[in-house]
C-alpha positions in Angstrom: -28.3 12.1 82.5 -31.1 14.0 84.3 -34.7 14.0 83.2 -34.5 17.6 82.0 -31.4 16.9 79.9 -33.0 13.8 78.4 -36.1 15.8 77.6 -34.0 18.5 75.9 -32.1 15.8 74.0 -35.3 14.2 72.8 -36.7 17.5 71.7 -33.4 18.4 69.9 -33.5 15.1 67.9 -37.2 15.7 67.1 -36.4 19.2 65.9 -33.6 17.9 63.7 -36.1 15.8 61.8 -38.3 18.8 61.3 -35.5 20.9 60.1 -34.3 18.3 57.6 -37.8 17.7 56.3 -38.6 21.4 55.9 -35.3 22.0 54.1 -36.0 19.1 51.7 -39.5 20.3 51.1 -38.2 23.9 50.6 -35.7 22.8 48.0 -38.4 20.8 46.1 -40.9 23.7 46.3 -38.2 26.1 45.1 -37.3 23.9 42.2 -40.9 23.8 41.1 -41.3 27.5 41.4 -38.2 28.3 39.4 -39.5 25.9 36.7 -42.8 27.7 36.4 -41.0 31.0 35.8 -38.1 29.9 33.5 -39.1 26.6 31.8 -41.7 25.8 29.2 -45.1 24.7 30.4 -44.5 21.0 29.7 -41.2 21.0 31.6 -42.7 23.0 34.5 -45.5 20.4 34.9 -43.0 17.6 34.8 -40.8 19.2 37.5 -43.8 19.9 39.7 -45.0 16.3 39.5 -41.6 15.0 40.3 -41.3 17.4 43.3 -44.7 16.4 44.6 -43.9 12.7 44.3 -40.5 13.2 46.1 -42.1 15.3 48.7 -44.9 12.9 49.5 -42.9 10.5 51.7 -41.6 13.6 53.7 -45.1 14.9 54.2 -46.3 11.5 55.3 -43.5 11.4 57.8 -44.3 14.8 59.3 -48.0 13.7 59.5 -47.0 10.7 61.6 -45.5 12.9 64.1 -48.7 14.1 65.7 -50.4 10.7 65.6 -51.0 9.2 69.0 -50.8 5.6 67.8 -52.3 2.7 69.7 -52.6 2.8 73.4 -49.9 0.2 73.9 -49.9 -3.4 72.6 -52.7 -5.9 72.8 -53.2 -7.7 76.1 -55.9 -9.2 78.4 -56.8 -6.7 81.2 -57.1 -8.1 84.6 -58.9 -6.1 87.3 -58.0 -5.9 91.0 -61.2 -7.8 91.9 -60.1 -10.7 89.5 -56.4 -10.8 90.6 -56.1 -9.2 94.0 -52.7 -10.8 94.9 -51.1 -9.6 91.7 -52.4 -6.1 92.1 -51.4 -6.0 95.7 -47.8 -6.8 94.7 -47.8 -4.2 91.9 -49.1 -1.5 94.2 -46.6 -2.4 97.0 -43.7 -2.3 94.5 -44.9 1.0 93.0 -44.9 2.5 96.5 -41.4 1.2 97.2 -40.1 2.5 93.9 -41.6 5.9 94.6 -43.9 6.1 91.6 -47.6 6.1 90.8 -49.0 2.6 90.3 -50.3 1.7 86.8 -53.9 2.2 86.0 -54.2 -1.2 84.3 -52.4 -4.5 84.3 -52.6 -6.6 81.1 -51.4 -10.1 80.4 -49.7 -11.0 77.1 -48.5 -14.2 75.6 -44.9 -13.0 75.2 -41.8 -13.6 77.4 -41.6 -10.0 78.2 -42.8 -7.3 80.6 -43.3 -3.6 79.6 -44.8 -0.4 80.7 -46.7 2.2 78.6 -48.0 5.6 79.4 -50.4 7.5 77.2 -48.9 10.9 77.6 -50.1 14.2 76.2 -48.3 17.0 74.4 -45.7 14.6 72.9 -45.0 13.1 76.4 -44.6 16.3 78.3 -47.7 15.7 80.4 -48.3 12.4 82.2 -51.2 10.1 81.3 -52.8 6.7 81.8 -50.3 4.0 82.7 -50.4 0.3 81.7 -48.2 -2.6 82.9 -47.9 -5.6 80.6 -46.9 -9.0 82.0 -46.2 -12.0 79.8 -47.9 -15.1 81.0 -44.7 -17.2 80.4 -43.0 -15.0 83.1 -45.9 -15.8 85.5 -45.4 -19.5 84.7 -41.6 -19.7 84.8 -40.4 -17.2 87.4 -40.6 -17.6 91.1 -42.1 -14.8 93.2 -38.9 -12.9 94.1 -37.9 -13.0 90.4 -41.3 -11.8 89.2 -41.2 -9.0 91.8 -37.9 -7.9 90.5 -39.2 -7.8 86.9 -42.2 -5.7 88.0 -39.9 -3.4 90.0 -37.7 -3.0 86.9 -40.7 -1.9 84.8 -42.0 0.5 87.5 -38.5 1.9 87.6 -39.0 3.2 84.1 -42.0 5.2 85.4 -39.9 6.6 88.2 -37.2 7.7 85.8 -39.8 9.4 83.5 -38.7 7.0 80.7 -42.2 6.4 79.6 -43.1 10.1 79.4 -40.0 10.9 77.3 -40.7 7.8 75.1 -43.6 9.8 73.7 -41.3 12.2 72.1 -38.6 9.6 71.2 -40.8 7.0 69.7 -42.9 9.3 67.6 -39.8 11.0 66.2 -38.4 7.6 65.4 -41.6 6.5 63.7 -41.6 9.6 61.6 -38.0 9.2 60.5 -38.5 5.5 59.7 -41.7 6.0 57.8 -40.1 8.7 55.7 -37.2 6.3 54.9 -39.7 3.5 54.1 -41.5 5.9 51.8 -38.5 6.1 49.6 -38.2 2.3 49.5 -41.6 1.5 48.1 -41.5 -0.8 45.1 -40.2 1.2 42.2 -42.3 -0.7 39.7 -45.5 0.4 41.5 -44.2 4.0 41.5 -43.4 3.8 37.8 -46.9 2.7 37.0 -48.3 5.7 39.0 -46.0 8.1 37.3 -46.7 7.0 33.7 -48.8 9.7 32.1 -49.4 11.7 28.9 -45.7 12.8 29.1 -44.6 10.3 26.4 -45.4 7.3 28.7 -41.9 7.5 30.1 -40.9 6.9 33.7 -40.6 10.2 35.5 -38.7 8.9 38.6 -35.8 6.5 38.4 -34.9 4.3 41.3 -31.6 6.1 41.6 -33.4 9.4 42.2 -35.5 7.9 45.0 -32.3 6.5 46.6 -30.6 9.8 46.4 -33.5 11.6 48.0 -33.7 9.0 50.7 -30.1 9.1 51.7 -30.3 12.2 54.0 -33.2 10.6 55.9 -31.4 7.3 56.1 -28.3 9.0 57.5 -30.5 10.9 60.0 -32.3 7.7 60.9 -29.0 6.0 61.7 -28.0 8.9 63.9 -31.4 9.0 65.6 -31.4 5.3 66.4 -27.8 5.4 67.7 -28.6 8.4 69.9 -31.9 7.2 71.3 -30.9 3.6 71.8 -27.8 4.6 73.7 -30.1 6.4 76.1 -32.4 3.4 76.1 -29.5 1.2 77.3 -28.8 3.6 80.1 -32.4 3.6 81.1 -32.4 -0.3 81.2 -29.4 -0.3 83.5 -31.0 2.4 85.7 -34.1 0.3 86.0 -32.0 -2.7 86.8 -30.5 -0.8 89.8 -34.0 0.1 91.0 -35.1 -3.5 90.8 -32.0 -4.6 92.8 -32.7 -2.0 95.5 -36.4 -2.9 95.8 -36.4 -6.7 95.1 -32.9 -7.7 96.0 -29.7 -8.1 94.0 -29.7 -11.9 93.8 -33.4 -12.0 92.8 -32.8 -9.4 90.0 -29.8 -11.2 88.6 -31.5 -14.6 88.7 -34.6 -13.1 87.0 -32.4 -12.0 84.1 -30.8 -15.4 83.8 -34.2 -17.1 84.0 -35.8 -14.9 81.4 -33.0 -15.9 78.9 -33.9 -19.5 79.6 -37.7 -18.8 79.2 -37.1 -17.0 75.9 -35.2 -20.0 74.5 -37.8 -22.5 75.8 -40.7 -20.4 74.5 -39.2 -20.1 71.1 -38.6 -23.8 71.0 -42.2 -24.4 72.1 -43.6 -22.1 69.5 -41.5 -23.4 66.6 -41.5 -27.1 67.4 -45.0 -27.7 68.8 -47.5 -24.9 68.1 -46.2 -24.3 64.6 -46.3 -28.1 63.9 -49.9 -28.2 64.8 -50.9 -25.0 63.1 -49.5 -26.2 59.8 -51.9 -29.1 60.0 -54.8 -26.8 61.1 -54.7 -28.0 64.7 -54.3 -26.2 68.0 -53.9 -27.7 71.5 -56.8 -27.7 74.0 -58.0 -24.3 75.1 -55.7 -22.6 77.5 -52.7 -24.6 76.3 -51.6 -22.1 73.5 -50.0 -19.8 76.1 -49.9 -22.2 79.0 -48.5 -25.3 77.3 -44.9 -24.0 77.7 -45.0 -25.1 81.4 -45.1 -28.8 80.2 -41.9 -28.2 78.2 -40.2 -26.5 81.3 -41.1 -29.6 83.4 -39.4 -32.1 80.9 -36.5 -33.7 82.8 -34.2 -33.9 79.7 -34.8 -30.4 78.6 -34.3 -29.0 82.1 -30.7 -30.2 82.0 -30.1 -28.2 78.8 -31.8 -25.1 80.2 -29.8 -25.3 83.4 -26.6 -24.9 81.4 -28.1 -21.8 79.6 -29.1 -20.5 83.0 -25.6 -20.7 84.4 -24.0 -19.1 81.3 -26.4 -16.6 79.7 -25.7 -15.6 76.1 -23.0 -12.8 76.0 -24.5 -11.1 73.0 -22.6 -8.6 70.9 -23.1 -4.9 71.7 -24.4 -2.9 68.7 -25.0 0.8 68.7 -28.5 0.1 67.5 -29.4 -2.3 70.4 -32.0 -0.9 72.8 -31.0 -3.2 75.6 -27.5 -4.1 76.9 -26.5 -7.8 76.6 -28.0 -10.0 79.3 -24.6 -11.2 80.5 -23.4 -7.6 80.9 -26.6 -6.7 82.9 -26.1 -9.7 85.1 -22.4 -8.8 85.7 -23.3 -5.2 86.7 -26.1 -6.3 89.0 -24.0 -8.9 90.8 -21.4 -6.3 91.4 -23.9 -4.2 93.5 -24.0 -4.6 97.3 -26.6 -7.1 98.5 -29.3 -4.8 99.9 -32.3 -7.1 100.1 -35.3 -5.3 101.7 -36.6 -6.6 104.9 -40.0 -7.2 103.4 -38.7 -9.3 100.5 -40.7 -12.4 99.9 -39.3 -15.8 100.9 -41.8 -18.0 99.0 -40.1 -19.5 95.9 -43.3 -20.6 94.1 -44.6 -18.6 91.1 -46.9 -15.8 91.9 -50.4 -17.3 91.6 -53.1 -16.3 89.2 -56.6 -16.9 90.4 -58.6 -19.2 88.1 -55.5 -19.5 85.9 -57.2 -21.9 83.5 -59.9 -19.4 82.7 -57.4 -16.6 82.3 -55.3 -18.7 79.8 -58.4 -19.4 77.8 -59.4 -15.7 77.7 -55.9 -14.7 76.7 -56.2 -16.8 73.6 -59.0 -14.6 72.5 -56.6 -11.7 72.5 -53.4 -13.2 71.1 -54.9 -15.5 68.4 -56.3 -14.3 65.1 -60.0 -15.2 64.3 -58.6 -17.7 61.8 -56.5 -19.4 64.4 -59.3 -19.5 67.0 -61.4 -21.4 64.4 -58.9 -24.2 64.1 -59.7 -27.7 65.3 -58.5 -28.5 68.9 -56.8 -31.7 69.8 -55.0 -33.0 72.9 -51.2 -32.9 72.8 -50.7 -36.7 71.9 -53.3 -36.6 69.1 -52.1 -33.2 67.8 -48.5 -34.5 67.7 -49.4 -37.6 65.7 -51.8 -35.9 63.3 -49.5 -32.9 62.7 -46.4 -35.1 62.1 -48.4 -37.3 59.8 -49.6 -34.3 57.7 -46.0 -32.9 57.5 -44.7 -36.3 56.4 -47.4 -36.6 53.8 -46.2 -33.3 52.3 -42.6 -34.4 52.3 -43.5 -37.7 50.6 -45.6 -36.0 47.9 -42.8 -35.8 45.2 -42.0 -39.6 45.4 -45.7 -40.5 45.4 -46.1 -38.3 42.3 -43.1 -40.1 40.7 -44.8 -43.5 41.4 -48.0 -42.3 39.8 -46.1 -41.1 36.7 -44.6 -44.6 36.4 -48.0 -46.2 36.6 -47.4 -47.5 40.2 -50.0 -45.8 42.3 -52.2 -48.6 43.8 -53.5 -46.4 46.6 -52.5 -46.0 50.2 -48.9 -45.5 51.5 -48.4 -49.2 52.4 -49.4 -50.3 48.9 -47.4 -47.6 47.3 -44.2 -48.6 49.3 -44.8 -52.2 48.4 -45.1 -51.3 44.7 -41.8 -49.3 45.0 -40.1 -52.2 46.6 -41.3 -54.5 43.9 -39.9 -52.0 41.3 -36.6 -52.2 43.1 -36.5 -55.9 43.1 -37.3 -55.9 39.3 -34.7 -53.3 38.5 -37.1 -50.4 37.9 -36.2 -48.3 40.9 -34.2 -45.7 39.0 -36.9 -45.6 36.4 -39.3 -44.5 39.0 -36.7 -42.1 40.5 -36.3 -40.5 37.2 -39.8 -38.9 37.6 -38.6 -37.0 40.7 -38.1 -33.2 40.3 -34.6 -32.5 39.1 -32.2 -29.5 39.1 -31.0 -28.5 35.6 -27.6 -30.1 36.3 -29.3 -33.3 37.4 -31.5 -33.3 34.3 -28.4 -33.2 32.1 -26.6 -36.0 33.9 -26.7 -39.6 32.7 -25.6 -43.0 33.9 -24.0 -43.3 37.3 -23.9 -39.5 37.8 -27.7 -39.3 37.2 -28.3 -41.9 39.9 -26.1 -40.0 42.4 -28.0 -36.8 41.8 -31.3 -38.6 42.4 -30.2 -40.8 45.3 -30.6 -38.2 48.2 -34.1 -37.2 47.0 -35.1 -40.8 46.5 -33.8 -41.8 49.9 -35.6 -38.9 51.7 -38.8 -39.6 49.8 -38.7 -43.3 50.7 -38.0 -42.4 54.3 -41.2 -40.4 54.5 -43.3 -42.9 52.5 -42.0 -45.7 54.7 -43.1 -43.7 57.8 -46.6 -43.3 56.4 -46.6 -47.0 55.5 -45.7 -48.3 58.9 -48.4 -46.0 60.4 -51.0 -47.6 58.1 -49.8 -51.2 58.1 -48.2 -51.7 61.5 -50.1 -49.2 63.7 -47.1 -46.9 64.4 -47.7 -43.5 65.9 -45.7 -40.3 66.4 -45.3 -39.8 70.1 -44.9 -36.4 71.9 -41.4 -35.7 73.2 -41.0 -32.2 74.7 -37.2 -32.2 74.5 -36.9 -33.5 70.9 -38.8 -34.0 67.7 -41.8 -36.4 67.8 -40.7 -40.0 67.8 -42.3 -42.7 65.6 -43.0 -45.8 67.6 -44.5 -49.1 66.9 -47.0 -50.7 69.4 -45.1 -51.8 72.5 -43.1 -48.6 72.6 -40.6 -49.7 70.0 -38.8 -46.8 68.4 -38.7 -47.6 64.7 -37.0 -44.5 63.3 -33.4 -46.0 63.2 -34.7 -49.3 61.8 -36.6 -47.5 59.0 -33.5 -45.3 58.2 -31.3 -48.4 57.8 -33.9 -50.3 55.9 -34.4 -47.4 53.4 -30.6 -47.2 52.8 -30.5 -50.9 52.0 -33.5 -50.5 49.6 -31.8 -47.7 47.6 -28.4 -49.3 47.5 -26.9 -50.2 44.1 -27.7 -53.8 45.0 -31.1 -53.2 46.6 -32.2 -55.3 49.6 -35.9 -54.8 50.3 -36.3 -57.4 53.0 -35.8 -55.2 56.0 -38.5 -52.8 54.8 -40.9 -55.6 54.0 -40.4 -57.0 57.4 -41.3 -53.8 59.1 -44.5 -53.7 56.9 -45.2 -57.3 57.7 -45.2 -58.0 53.9 
């Protein structure tokens, strides 16, 4: 589909929202006008208030249409003087794709690259261009792959995708804001609409749902139509990248990005989130740069290699803005191999000058002020302290149960010893009875009550035992990039399996507390 036809389609979709909004507002205004001429004063006021409240989300949606929004997402701008190699590559690729180079290059913390153009007149006139590059891409991709990613994004400029996005995105925002306006909490709306009219609720949830249905239907139509065009644009940009940077480099870049996304999600969820829950962050520059340590882990590289060879197929949805990665790779690999003569041969990642300083400055952009104020710790210390804090939280119910039973001598090791003494004296299930229970567990008695409590007792004792061996035996949680932190005793002795077996023995019907006491040295 040519640029003119895509522009016409975008304007048609935008006009459709205008027509729908004006029709709805016209109906509401007409109903209010008729009420003033034919109904009593009280009824006319009621109808007018209802019409105004139902029309407010529509008016807000229309108001969104002219808003310019933010000038792209947040990022760290890098100048040509700061990063000449990166800018030289961007300008060269822009020339070869036949488009104007971006006016700014910004780094982000995401596994993504994007382009943005601040157009005028709803995207009909060109404007300032920005190229966004995620630092994980600079870390994880080699130079040919990174060049193909940049060529792909510049291909969107050449196809006028960013200019037409001004119309498409603003229309989409208007439709979705209107739909969201009809989904606001009904209780809050009810409070706003209670008045001197008998203190009754003027607008029922069913009325809001009914008014929102036309806009929901149009939103589904709008998303299906625009996202189908978006998928075509992605495939067109893939072809540009293959022509400029080479077919093999483009296909391998897509495979590698799928690997980087999985690794980055694992890094954020397993390591950064673990530290943040304890109020800790890694050393400066490691928030965005630490993923490289995970990528270098030998065990994890084996897992990532399998993902690289077999990218996730994905399921095509009419609402997807991108085709599945596997489908994009298949189409690229079916293209003739037309590598440009000037294609780079160096396989190392494209360098960033003074990368450490750049990563530190990027944290000032991607982190909230609250996060930037967190305490910093190196990775081994962060891992141990964060795992200890998490374990303390998980052991809290059992420690509270011990306190309720009058067995809280202070300190995890002393508490575990008191619990083991209770087990030896036949009071273990008396202590366990103070644990939080479901209604069904609270009604149970005898053997059934024990079986309800056993999993929570075992889990609580697991965590209390971990805290105890840290206190009494000097154990520490050690960093492992390919798995959860591992609890080890001095001498690099992995104690997790021993603790698990010892806890099972202690909570058995015939408790044996000797294995746990041995681990504690008591």
